[in-house]
N, C-alpha and C positions, 0 to 999 in steps of 0.2 A: 610569514604565514599570513601577515596584513596584506603584504604585496600581491600574494598568490589569490587571494579572495578578491582584490581589487580587480585584477586581470580577468577572473571569471565573470564578475558583474559587469566589466567592460565588453567582453565578448557577448554576454547575454543581451547587453543593450544594443549592440552592433547588429546581431541576429533579429532582435524585435524591430529594429529600424529598417534592416533590410526586407522583413517580412510584410512591414507597413508601406514601404515604397511599393513592393511588388502587388499588393493588394491594390493600392491607388492606381497603379498602372494598369491593372487587370480591369477595374471598374471603369477606368476611361475609356480602354477598348471596347468593354461591352457597351457601354453608354453610346460611343460613337456607331456601334454596329446596330444598336435597337433605335437610332434615331430615325424616325419615320421619314420616308422620301417625300417631297413635296408633291401632292398630287395636282396634275394641270387641271385647268378649267376649260372645258369645251363650250361653254356657255356662247351663244352667238349663232349668225346664220353663216352657213357653208355653201359653196357652190361646188359641183362635181364636174362640170363640163369640161372635156378635153379632147384634143385631137389625137390622143393615144386610143388605138381601137382595143375592143374587148378581147379579141383573138388577134394573135400574130399574123401578118400577112406571110402567106407561103414562101414568096420571094425572100423574105429575111431569115427563113430556116431556124437555125440555132443562135441568132443574133439576140440576145436578151435585152441590150442596152444600146442606146444611140450615143454617139460622142456628142458634145456640146454644139459642134459645127453642123452635124447631122440634124439634130434637134431643131436648131435655127432654121435651116432649110425646110423642114416638114412644116414648122409654123408659118413660114412665108407662104407655102403652098395652100395651107389651110385656110389662111386669111385671103387669099385670092379667091378661093373657091367660095367663100361666104360673102363675096360682093354681089350686091342686089343687082339683078340683070336688067337692062332695059325692058320697058313695058312690053315692046312688041316681042322680044325674044322670049319672055315670060309667058305670054299667052300663047305662043306657038308651042312652047315645052310643056307647059302643065294644064292647060284648058282653063276649066273654072273650078270653083271649089276647094281651093287647096290653100295653104299658108305660103306667104312669102318670106324672104329671109328675114325681115324684120321681127316676125313672130317666132323665128327658131332661135335656137340657142346651141348651135354647133360649136364646140370647144375649137380653139385656135392655138391652144398652148399644149406641149408635151407635159405628162406629169413630172413633177419636180425630181423624181428618181430617174428620170430619162429612160424608163422602160420602154421597150418597143410594143407592148401589149399589156392590159390589165392582167391577164392570165400569167401567172408566174410558174405554175406547175400543174400539168406535165412540162418538160423541159422546151417542148416545141411551142408552148404559148397557146395551145388550142384546147378547146373543151372536149374532154374524153367522149367517146361514143355512148349512146345510150345502150342499156340491156336490150335483148330482144323483147321482153315483155314491155318496157317502157317505150321502144320505138313502135310496137304495135299500136298501143294507146294513142301516140303522138299522130299516127296515121289517121286513126278514127276520128280525133279531134279535129284534125286539118280538113278531113273530108266534110265533116260537119260544119265547119267555117265557111268553105268553099260554096256551100248550098244549104243554108240554115232552114229547118224547118219550123224552128222557133227561137225565141230569144236565147234560151238555153243552150243552142246549138253554136251560138257566136261566141268569140273570144273574150276572154276576161278583160281586155282592154276594151272593147266594143261595150261592154256592159258596166263599164267604169267600177270593176270589182278589185283588180289588181294592176300594177304597174311595175316595171322593172326598176323604177327610181326607188320607190318604197322598199322593195325586197322584202326581207333580207335574203340575199346580201343586196346592199343598195349599190345601184349601177348607172352611169350617165344615159341621159335621153337626148333626143334632139331638141327638147325644150323643157323647161320648167325642173332643171337638175339642182333645185335648192332645198335646203334642210335648215330648219330652226332647232337648235339643242337648248334644252334647258336641264341643267344639271343641280342636284341637290345632294344632300348627305345619303338619301335612301333610295334614289332614283335617278335614271338619266331618261328624258323625255325627248324623241326625235319626231318632229312634225315635218313631213315631207309635202313639199309644194304640190306634186302631181297627185291628184284625187283627195288632197289634203288627209291621208292617213296619219294617225299619230300613234306612235309606238313607245310603250313604257317598258324600260329596262330596270327591273328591281335589282338593287345592290346589296351585297352582303351573302352570308352563308345560308342560303335559303334552298329548300327542296324544289324542283320544278312541280308544276300543277299534276293530278293524277292522269294517267295515260287516256282516260276517257274523255278529258277535255281537250279539243283541238282546235287551233285558231289560224286565221289567215296568215298572221304575221309569227306564228309559234309563240313560246313562251320563254321570254329571254330573262337570264339572270347574270349579273355582272359581278366581277371581283377585281381588286387592284393587284397588279404585279408590278411593285415600284411605280414609275410613272406612266404605265401602259394599263388601259383599262380592257380586261379580256371579257367577253360575253358569250354565253353558252346559251344556244337556242334548240329547243326541241318542240314536241307536240303541234307540229304543223298539221293541218288538214290535207285532203288529197287535192284541193284546189282545181276539182272539175278536170284533172288530167292536164296540169298546166305543163307542157312541153313546148313552148315556143309560141304561144298565142297571146302574149302579154307585153308584145314590144321587145322580146329576147329571144335567143336562141338556146336558152338552157331551161331546166325546169326542175320541179321538186316532186315528191309526193309525201305521204304521212310519216316516211321513215328519215326524212332529211334530219341530220345533225350539223349545226352551223356552230363555227366558233368565228368570232370576229374579235378583231384588236383595235383599238383607238388609242393613238398618241400623237404629239406635236412634234413635226420637225422644227418648227419655230413658231412664233405666236400668232402667225397668220396661214400656217400650212398645217392642215391636219391629214396624218397618215391613217389610212383605212385599210385593214389587211382582213382576209376571210378565207375559210377553209370549208369546203363543202365535201360533206360524207353522206352519200346517199345510195347504199349498195344496190337498192332495187331499182334505182333509176340510171345510175352511171356504171360504167364497167371498172371506175377506179375513182379514188379520191381526187379533188383538185383545189387549187390555190389561185388566190389572186391580191392584187392590191392597187391602189390609186390615191392621189392626193386630191386634197379639196382645199379651195383657198377661201379665207375670210371674206364676206361680203356685207356691205353696208346694209343691204336689205332696202326696204322691207319685202316680205312675201306676201303677194296678193292672193285672194281667194281664187281657188280653181275649181269652178263650179261643176265641170263635167256634165252629167246628164240633166240637171235641174233646168226644165224648161227645154230640153233638147228633143227634138223629134226625129233625129238621126237613125235610131235603131228601129222606130216604127216605120219609117220612110225605106230602110234597108230592106225590111222584110217584105214590105208591099212591093217594092220593085222585084223581088226575086219571085213573088207571086204572080205578078204580071208578067214577067218574062215567060213563066212556065205555061200560063194560059194561050201565049202565042205560038207555043211549040206544035208541030204537026202530030 
């Protein structure tokens, strides 16, 4: 009898120990799964200049990536193109009133991912066609730009209102493709060198602004998905019909919905991805990505129109040319 009681107690003890071990193991697994992923810091200055074009050259067709050897050859060609020409040759080709290569910032390296274009979808690497309505707006806008009656007829770039670099989406230009990012627990601040635009991305589970509030850069809210910052942007304004008049050949209207993803390929390489969904502007959604490299900086002031008489002189020149017409 005594032996049987001892066996029962022994069995209960073993079961209890087994349950305890199982609970400890389960707690360890849950704790490991619940351990937060280290969030990267994007603080610093980043440069997006690249030899990779926005759209894939038609001769490359469905070739989405370069081989390392092909990329090296493209970079050598880009470096040769960016050599400063002799003064005599420059005078013949450009006349007066333009920048020389020293003031430009044409990229000479392919993006780190070796893509043949910044556009990744559609598969041909080309921006989708505009809708008929958007195409009509673009034609009206370009007609006004070619022969402006007032400052409001000129492009957004001429008026220093918007540039392709600040976006969003943020795309390289021929110069001033620098950004300073300041990251806190509550927000991510992106200061674009071109026209010194500053965009504040609110972080956390927040609602967008009311639909009645429309902004040039939209209303951006970010959330973390592991080590990637995902930014959702809505509430754009109409942008005066921005279809290619600010240094780019894409556009948006108030219905643009933009998703951006920020992550690090390494400590000195930022991977920037974006998705454009604008059904009243484009016939289908499209995507793109590029890499930015860390830069020592600093970012200098870009004054644009402060003390600049270019716009006044441009309009005066148009009026003078009209007065000479028969």
